[in-house]
C-alpha positions in Angstrom: -1.1 -20.7 -5.4 2.4 -19.4 -4.5 2.4 -17.1 -7.5 -1.0 -15.6 -6.5 0.2 -15.0 -2.9 3.4 -13.4 -4.2 1.4 -11.1 -6.5 -1.0 -10.2 -3.7 1.9 -9.4 -1.4 3.7 -7.2 -4.0 0.4 -5.4 -4.7 -0.2 -4.7 -1.1 3.3 -3.5 -0.6 3.0 -1.2 -3.6 -0.3 0.2 -2.3 1.1 0.7 1.2 4.2 2.4 -0.2 2.1 4.7 -2.3 0.0 5.7 0.7 3.1 6.2 2.9 4.7 8.4 0.2 1.7 10.6 0.0 1.3 10.8 3.8 5.0 11.8 4.1 4.7 14.4 1.4 1.5 15.8 3.0 3.1 16.0 6.4 6.1 17.9 4.9 3.8 20.3 3.1 4.8 19.0 -0.4 8.1 20.8 0.1 10.2 21.3 -3.1 13.1 19.2 -1.8 10.9 16.2 -2.2 11.5 16.5 -5.9 9.1 16.7 -8.8 5.8 14.8 -8.6 4.7 12.4 -11.2 1.5 14.3 -11.8 -1.1 16.4 -10.1 -4.5 15.2 -9.0 -6.3 18.5 -8.9 -4.2 20.7 -6.7 -2.5 17.7 -5.0 0.9 16.5 -6.3 1.2 12.7 -6.7 4.7 11.3 -6.1 6.2 8.0 -7.3 5.1 5.2 -5.0 8.6 4.2 -4.2 9.8 7.7 -3.4 9.3 7.1 0.3 12.1 4.5 0.3 14.5 6.9 -1.4 13.6 9.7 1.1 13.9 7.3 4.0 17.3 6.2 2.8 18.5 9.8 2.4 17.0 11.4 5.5 15.8 8.6 7.7 19.0 8.3 9.7 19.2 12.0 10.5 15.5 12.6 11.2 13.6 9.4 11.9 10.8 11.2 13.7 9.8 12.8 10.4 8.9 9.3 9.1 6.7 8.4 12.0 3.3 9.1 10.4 4.3 7.6 7.1 5.6 4.5 8.9 2.3 4.1 10.8 0.3 4.5 7.6 2.5 1.9 5.9 2.3 -0.6 8.8 -1.5 -0.3 9.1 -2.2 -0.7 5.4 0.3 -3.4 4.8 -0.5 -5.3 8.0 -4.2 -5.0 7.7 -4.4 -6.1 4.1 -2.0 -9.0 4.6 -4.0 -10.3 7.5 -7.2 -9.9 5.5 -5.8 -11.7 2.4 -4.2 -14.6 4.3 -7.0 -15.1 6.9 -8.2 -18.7 6.7 -11.5 -19.1 5.0 -14.2 -20.9 7.0 -14.4 -24.6 6.0 -17.6 -26.2 4.8 -19.3 -22.9 3.8 -21.5 -23.6 0.8 -20.4 -21.9 -2.4 -22.7 -20.5 -5.1 -22.7 -22.4 -8.3 -24.3 -22.0 -11.7 -26.9 -24.6 -12.5 -27.0 -26.6 -15.6 -29.7 -28.6 -17.3 -29.0 -31.7 -15.2 -29.5 -29.8 -12.0 -32.9 -28.4 -13.1 
């Protein structure tokens, strides 16, 4: 159970980082100083999911307001999916099961 929760948390963190990276790049107009994208999805450049952390380390201290939208996107995705994944399941709810010959 601990391994499953750890994998869920890392997956949610990766997804939120990817979204925050793309939001930051979009708000900056995909400027060349962001570096080379991994690939292009149509006309949109797609950057490495962890690029936001590199950019925040390099420029976050001098221009924290530039990261506001990306931070909000990260917080909403990460927080929302973590709450949804760890929300307690209702007890006593019947579960669907396959029947076998004894049950028929």
